[in-house]
Structure formats: structure tokens, C-alpha cells
N, C-alpha and C positions, 0 to 999 in steps of 0.2 A: 431531359428534365434533370436538373441537379438535385442531389439528395442533401438535405440539411439535417445534420446530426444534432442530438440533444446538447452536446457540448457547445455547438455553435449558437444554439439558442441562449445558453447561459452566457456565452461571450457577448452576444448581442445585447442581452439584458444588462450586463455589467457596463459595456461601452460599445454603443452602436458604431462609433467611428472606427474603433479598433477592428470590429468585425468587418466593416466595409473595406478598410485598408488591406486586410488579409484576403478576404473572399473576392472582392471586385478588383482592387488595384494590384493584387498579387504581392504585396509587401509583407515581410515578416517582422514582427516586433523585436525590439532589442532584448537581449538576455536569454537567447536560445541555449547558450552554454550553461547558464545557471539552471535553467529548467531541466536540461538533460542531467546535470549533476544532482539536482533535487529528486528527479525520478529514480535515479540509481540509488540515492540515499534512502528513499522511502522503500524501495524494493529490498534493500539490505535489512532495514529495520523490520520489515514484515517477516523476513526469514529468521531473524534473531528472535522475534516474538514467538513464532511457531516452534522453534527449537526449545525455547524456554518453557513453553507449555508442555512439550513432549517430555522434557527432563523433569518437570514437576510431577507429571503422572507416573513416570518411572520411579521417582523418589517415593511417591505415595504408595505405589505398589510394593516397593522394597520395605517400607516401614510397616505396612500391614502384614507382609510376609514375615518380617522379623518378629512382630508381636505374636503371630500365629505359631511360629517356631518356638518362642519362649513358653507359650501356653502349652504346646504339645510336649515339650521336653520336661515340663514340671511334673 
């Protein structure tokens, strides 16, 4: 018995013919290179967003630490 994944349900809902061509006829749609590049681009973007969030928290910590140092030194 074959397993049907949730992504396949979405593909079938979007275009039953495309699902049939991939699943039954064994044909791959055009644009595989663009999809691979898009996946890599999204992964890079995710890493950049995570790095940005880390740097934001580090900056906030340094800001609060600096304010505390100014108050302590007064």
C-alpha cells in the first residue's frame, strides 16, 4: 500500500492532472532547477532571519547592560 503524503493532497487539490502525471505516469514537472534554487534561497533567508534575531537580542542586552553601568557608575 502506497503512502500518500499531505503535500501530495495539496498538489492534487491544486491540480489533479499534475498529481497524476507525477504519481502514476512517473513524469516530473518542468522547473526542477528553479524549485531547487528557490528552496536554497528560502533556507538562506531563514538563516539570515535567525541571525538577525540573535543580533537584536545581543544588542538589546548590551544596551540594557550599558544603561545599568551608567546608573551604577553615577
